[in-house]
N, C-alpha and C positions, 0 to 999 in steps of 0.2 A: 560500496566498498568501506570497510572499517579500517581506520588508520590509528596507530598508537605510537607513543614515544617511550623508549626504554633507556635507562641509564645503569651503568655498572662500572666496576673498576677497570675492566678491559673488555675488548671486543668479544672474546670467547664467552665471558659471563653474560654479556648483553645478548649475544646471539642465542644462548641457552634460554634466556627469559622469553625471547621472541618465539622460539620453537615451542616452549612449554605453553605459552598463552595462545598463540595464533595457529600453531600447527605447521605441518610440512608445506602448506601452500602459501605461506607468507612471502611477500615480496619486500626486499630491502630497498627502501627509497633513498636513505642517506646513512652514512657512517662517519661521524666526526668526533673530534676531541673537544670537550667543553670544560669549563671550570665551574665546579659546584662547591660552594663554601670554602673556596680557596684550594680545592683539590682537583687535579685533572682527572677526568673520567671519560668513558666512551658513551656517546649518545647515538642510538640507532632509531631511525624512524621506519616503521614497517607497516605494511597494509595487507589485508586479505579480503577477498570477495566474500561478502556476507551471505549471498544467495547463489545457489548453483545455477549455472547457465544451461539453458535448454534451447536447442536450435529450433527455429520456426518450423522446419520440416518435420521434426519429431513431434512437436506440439500438434501439428495438423493431422499427421498420419498415425501417430502413436507408434511408429516404427523407428528404429535406430539406423543411422547411416553407417556405412562401412567404417568410417573414421571413429565414430562413437563406439562401435562394437570393439574395435581394437583398443581404444582408450580404456574402456571398462575392463577389458581382459588384463591390460597391463597394470591396472590399479588393484587387481585381485590376484597377484602372482604368488603371494605368500603361501596359500594353500597348496597349489600344485608344486611349488618348489620343495615344500616339506615332503609331499608325497613322492616326488621324484628322488629325493635324497633317501627315503626309506626303500624305494625300489632298488636303487643302486646298491644299498647295503645288503639287501636280500640276494641280489645277483652275485655279490662278492662272497656271500656265505655259500651259495651254490657252487661257485667256481673253486673255492678252497679245497673241497674234497677231491676235485678233479686234478689238483696239482700233485700228481703222483710222483714221489721221489725217484721211483724206478726209471722214470723217463730222463733223468739227469745222471751225469757221471758222479762218482763219490766226491770229487773235488768241487763240482758245482753244487751238490747238495750241502756240503759243508759251508760254502759261501752263503747259500740261502739261509741256513740255520743262523749264521752269524748276523745276517741282515735283520732277521726276525728278533734276535736278542738285542740288537741296537734300536729296536722299536721303529723299524721301517714299516709303514702301514700296508694294509692288505692290497690296496690298489697298485702300489709300487711293486710289491712282491709278485703280484700276478703278471705285471709287465715284464719283470726280470725273468720269471719262470718261462714265459712264452718265448722270449728271445733266446734263452739258454737252451730250451728244448729243441729249437730249430737248428741248432748247431752244437753238437756234442764237444767240439774242440774249442768252443768260444770261451774266452776268459770273462769273468764277471766284471772286471774293470772296463773292458771295452763296451759292455752293456751300460754300465753306470755313466760312462762318458757321453752317451747319447741322452741321458736323463738329466744331467746337471752341467751347466755351463758356468764359466768364470770370466770375469772381465776386471783386470787389475785396476784398482782405484789409483789413477795417476793422472797427471796433467795431460799426458799424451792420449789417454783413453777417454777421460771425462773432460770434454772440451767446452761444456757450458760454463758460464760465469757464475751463476747462482746454483748452489747445491744445498737443498733443504733436507734435514734429517728428521724423519717421522718415525713414530713407533710408540708403544705403550709406555707409561711412566715407569721409570726404574730400569729400562732396557739398556741404558748406557749411551744415550744420544749425545749428551754433553761431552762426556769424556772421549767418545769416538771422534766428535768434531774437533776437539782440541788436539788429539793425537794426529789426525790427518793434516791439520793446519801446521803443526810443528814439524811433521815429517816433510811436508812440501817446502816449508821455509828452510829447513836444513839442506834439502837437495838443491834448492834454488834461492839463495839468500836475497836476490833482487826481486823476488816475487812480491807483488803488492796484494796482501791478503787482508780481508775484513771478516771479523767474527760478528755475527748478529744474533740477537735473541728475540724470540717472538712469544715469550711466556707471560707477557703482560706486566713485566716488572716485578714478578713474584718468584719465589723459590731461590735456592742456592745456585742453581744452574747459571743464572744471570751473573752472580758474583764471581763464579768460577771463570766464566768467559771473559768478563771485564778484567779480572786479575791476570790471566795469562796473556790477554791482549796487551796490557800495559807492560808486563815483564818481557814479552817477545817483540815489542815494537810493531804490533799489529793494530789495525783500526778496529774500533768497536762501535756498533750501532744497536739501537733498540727499536723494535717494531711493535708498537702498541695498537696502532690503528691502520687502516687501509692507506691513509695519507703518508704514514711513515714509510711503508714499502714503496709507494710511488716515488717518494723523494729519494730513496735508496737506488731505485732504478735509474733515476736521472743522473746520479753521481757514479753509476756503475763503471763508467769509462776510466775512473780513477784507480780501479782495482783489476787484478788478474783473476782473482777468485773471491767469492763471497760465500761463506759457510753460514747457514741459518739453522739455529736450534729451535725446532718446533715444540710446542707443548704437547703433553699427552692429551688426547681428545676424550672428553668425558661423555657419558651417556651414549646416545645413538648418533652423535655428530660424526660425520664421515670426513675423510681428508678432502674429498671433492667439495663438500659444503664449506668447510673451513677455508680452503683455498680460494673459493669463489668470493667469500666474504672479505678476504684480505687482498684480493687482486692477484693471487699467485696463479690461478687457473688460466691456461692459455698463454702464459709467458713463454715465448720460444727459447729464451736463454736460461731457463730454469728446469731442473729436474729434481725429483725426490729420491731419497734412498731410505729403504725400510730397515730399521735397526731392531734386531730380535735376539733373544737368548734361546739356546737349544732345549731348555727344560720347561717350556710351556706345554700344556696338554694339547692333544690333537684338536679338541673342540675349540680351544683358544686360538690356535693357528688358523682354523677355518673362519673364525670371527674376524681375526686380523686381516685376512685376505679381503673380506667384504668391506671392512671399515677403512682400509687404506688403499682401496682399489683406485687407480688413476692411470690415465694414458701417459702421464709425466713420470711415472714410477720407473726408475732405471735399473735399480739393483737392490740386493739384500746384503746387509752387513751383519755378521754374526759376532756377538760379544759374550764375555764372561765364559769362554770355552773352558777355562780352568775349573769352573764350578759345576760343570755338567757331568752327568753320569752316563748318558748315552748321546749319540750324535745322529741318529736316524732322521731326526726332524729336519736336518739340513737337506737331505735328499727328498724328503716328503714335500717340503716347501718349494724346492726347485721344480719338482714334477707338477705340483698343483698350480704354480704361478707362472712358470716359464721364464722367470727372471734369473739373470746370472748373479752369482755371488761375487762381490767386488772386494771385500776385505774381511779379515779374521782378527778378532781382538781377544786378548787374554791377559790375565794378571792385573794387579792394582796400580802399577806405576804407569806414567804417561810416556816413558821412553822404552823403546825395545819391547813394546807390548801390542803392536799392531803390524800386520803384514798384508800387502795386497794379495788377494786370493789367487791360487792356481788349483787345477784339478788334483795335481799330485799332493798338494798340502792337505786337501780334504780327504783323499783316500788314505793318507798316512794317519790322519786324525781318526778316521772311521775304523780302519783295520788294525792300526798299531797303537792308537790312543796317543799319538805323538803330536804335541802342540807345535805350531809354526816356529816357535822359538827353540825347539829341540827337546824340551822337557817331556817326560812321559806322564800323561794324566792317569792318576791312580783311580 
């Protein structure tokens, strides 16, 4: 076994070094904060098996066991995943000519055309077409209600103590976190709320959180290492809600990998919320689904709605992920710019271009 020590300004950077040097099979042996030339940094000790293991039965017989065959197959999934993706694309191309508008009523056809203009993707359009074709009297809204769910972000619905906000850089995680915290504090002045940052002490997001925590009488914590999060878990009984701002994950690092490194994975009192904008491309959304896949992922929050040109991606993501939408954010201000999501809000946004605040999006 080969063992090495890595140091960096924060855990994310150190973990990236480990992954680049030792690869995906590296095992993290320790993750601590140390002082180097008077500056605190993260030190990770990692190890990797330098020689592949071969079972004695395989050596003797030259044949693989069932478990080894499965393991080899799982390690070589990239090829068939790409092939299956291409096959699905070809199937959709074959189905599209069969979506005969004559099989729908004029009103249903108009709705389908509108969905296509809003950049609802082919998979969702095919599902909508099949459901409408089976019932000529069915409204498209009743079909859409089966494809998209909402769950208002509120203390009543979101009962976990820890709420971590994940998503690509620039998606609006920090401002969303502040808006939700201020909204909850306004509704319940006695609520004990803590704002926490896990960006490794870098970026303006940390300063924004600290600033609004001080102004609003909220607690503030920094999570730089795994030990910081473990300490915050120990003092969790002091708070009703803890909102955590996660960093944008670079490279091929996934949310599951990052969460395992910091001790978030498997925490029963923690859930993730994926923060996205409607104007990413379809390819990017597919990448985000892979990158931020987690059993602890509870909802999607859509931000910067006032800057979007189309809103079909909200429906596309709901169909692909099965996750409910919990909140809708719009505008640059922190007050009156976020609303707990409802289906009616989303349909008004999609068909009328009406933002939750009542303004019409041009």
